C-alpha positions as CSV (number, residue, x, y, z in Angstrom):
1,M,3.8,-22.9,12.5
2,V,2.1,-20.5,10.1
3,Y,-0.3,-18.3,11.9
4,I,-3.1,-17.0,9.6
5,V,-4.6,-14.0,11.5
6,Q,-8.1,-14.4,10.1
7,E,-9.4,-16.3,7.1
8,P,-11.5,-13.9,4.9
9,V,-14.5,-15.6,3.3
10,K,-17.0,-14.7,0.6
11,R,-20.4,-16.1,-0.4
12,D,-20.2,-18.6,-3.2
13,P,-22.8,-17.3,-5.8
14,V,-23.8,-20.9,-6.8
15,S,-24.0,-22.7,-3.5
16,G,-24.5,-19.8,-1.1
17,D,-21.9,-21.2,1.2
18,N,-19.1,-19.1,2.7
19,V,-15.8,-20.0,1.0
20,S,-12.3,-18.8,1.7
21,M,-11.3,-15.8,-0.4
22,F,-7.7,-17.1,-0.6
23,D,-6.0,-20.4,-1.3
24,F,-3.7,-21.0,1.6
25,R,-2.1,-24.3,0.3
26,K,1.1,-22.5,-0.5
27,V,1.7,-21.7,3.2
28,L,2.3,-25.4,3.7
29,D,5.7,-24.8,2.3
30,Y,6.5,-22.9,5.5
31,G,4.7,-25.1,8.1
32,D,1.4,-26.2,9.5
33,P,-1.3,-23.5,9.3
34,V,-3.2,-22.3,12.3
35,V,-6.1,-19.8,11.9
36,C,-6.0,-17.5,14.9
37,L,-9.5,-15.8,14.7
38,P,-12.9,-17.0,13.6
39,T,-14.4,-15.6,10.3
40,G,-16.5,-12.5,10.7
41,R,-16.3,-9.2,12.2
42,V,-13.8,-8.5,14.9
43,S,-15.4,-7.0,18.1
44,L,-15.2,-3.2,18.4
45,S,-14.0,-3.9,22.0
46,P,-10.4,-5.1,21.5
47,A,-10.1,-7.0,24.7
48,P,-11.5,-10.3,23.5
49,T,-9.4,-10.1,20.3
50,V,-6.3,-9.4,22.3
51,A,-7.0,-12.4,24.6
52,T,-7.7,-14.7,21.8
53,L,-4.5,-13.7,19.9
54,R,-2.4,-13.8,23.0
55,D,-3.5,-17.4,23.5
56,K,-3.0,-18.5,19.9
57,L,0.4,-16.8,19.5
58,R,1.7,-17.6,23.0
59,N,4.5,-19.8,21.6
60,F,5.4,-17.6,18.6
61,C,9.2,-17.9,17.9
62,D,11.8,-17.5,15.3
63,D,10.6,-20.6,13.5
64,D,7.1,-19.2,12.9
65,Y,5.4,-17.0,10.3
66,L,2.4,-14.7,10.4
67,V,0.1,-14.3,7.4
68,P,-1.6,-10.9,7.6
69,T,-5.1,-11.5,6.4
70,G,-8.5,-10.5,7.7
71,D,-9.5,-7.4,9.8
72,P,-6.7,-4.7,9.8
73,S,-7.1,-4.1,13.5
74,A,-6.6,-7.8,14.2
75,I,-3.6,-7.9,11.9
76,A,-2.1,-5.0,13.9
77,I,-2.8,-6.7,17.3
78,A,-1.3,-10.0,16.0
79,C,1.9,-8.4,14.8
80,A,2.3,-6.6,18.1
81,I,1.8,-9.8,20.1
82,A,4.1,-11.9,17.8
83,C,6.9,-9.3,18.2
84,D,6.3,-9.0,21.9
85,N,6.5,-12.8,22.3
86,N,9.7,-13.0,20.2
87,L,11.9,-10.2,21.5
88,G,10.8,-7.8,18.8
89,K,11.2,-10.1,15.8
90,M,8.8,-11.8,13.5
91,K,8.6,-13.3,10.0
92,M,5.7,-12.5,7.8
93,L,4.5,-14.2,4.6
94,K,3.4,-11.6,2.1
95,W,1.5,-12.8,-0.9
96,D,3.0,-11.6,-4.2
97,K,0.4,-11.5,-7.1
98,E,3.0,-11.4,-9.9
99,S,5.0,-14.4,-8.9
100,R,1.9,-16.2,-7.3
101,R,3.9,-17.2,-4.2
102,Y,4.5,-16.0,-0.6
103,I,7.5,-13.8,0.1
104,M,9.0,-14.0,3.5
105,L,9.7,-10.7,5.3
106,Q,11.8,-10.6,8.4
107,I,10.9,-7.8,10.7
108,D,12.9,-6.6,13.7
109,I,11.5,-3.7,15.5
110,Y,14.7,-3.4,17.7
111,P,17.6,-3.8,15.3
112,E,19.8,-1.2,17.1
113,R,19.6,-3.3,20.3
114,R,21.1,-6.2,18.5
115,K,24.1,-4.3,17.1
116,K,25.7,-3.9,20.6
C-alpha cells in the first residue's frame, strides 16, 4: 500500500471546486494509494490525529510506502507511527521535481540494532 498522509487541495479558479494540488497517479507504480487524513486543517489537539493515523497505518509493513504530504505535524505523527509499527523501518516516496518521479527512501531509525 501507498499511504498518502493528507491530500493537499487548492481552489480551482474557474470552477471554484477544491482540487488536488498534486497528481498522485505515479504512486500507482508502488501500490494502491490510501489517503490517511481528510483534507483540511489538522486539529490542534493531536489525539484525534494520532488515533486516525494509528488506525490507518495499523498494518504498515516492509511492503508499504508513506507519501509525506499535507500538514507537517500530521507527517511527523505518521512517520512515527509507521516506524513504530514496523520495528523502526519505513519506506518513503519523495517527489523529485527534476526527474518528475518519486524516489524511494528507506529509513531505519535503529540501524545499530540490526548490525548485531
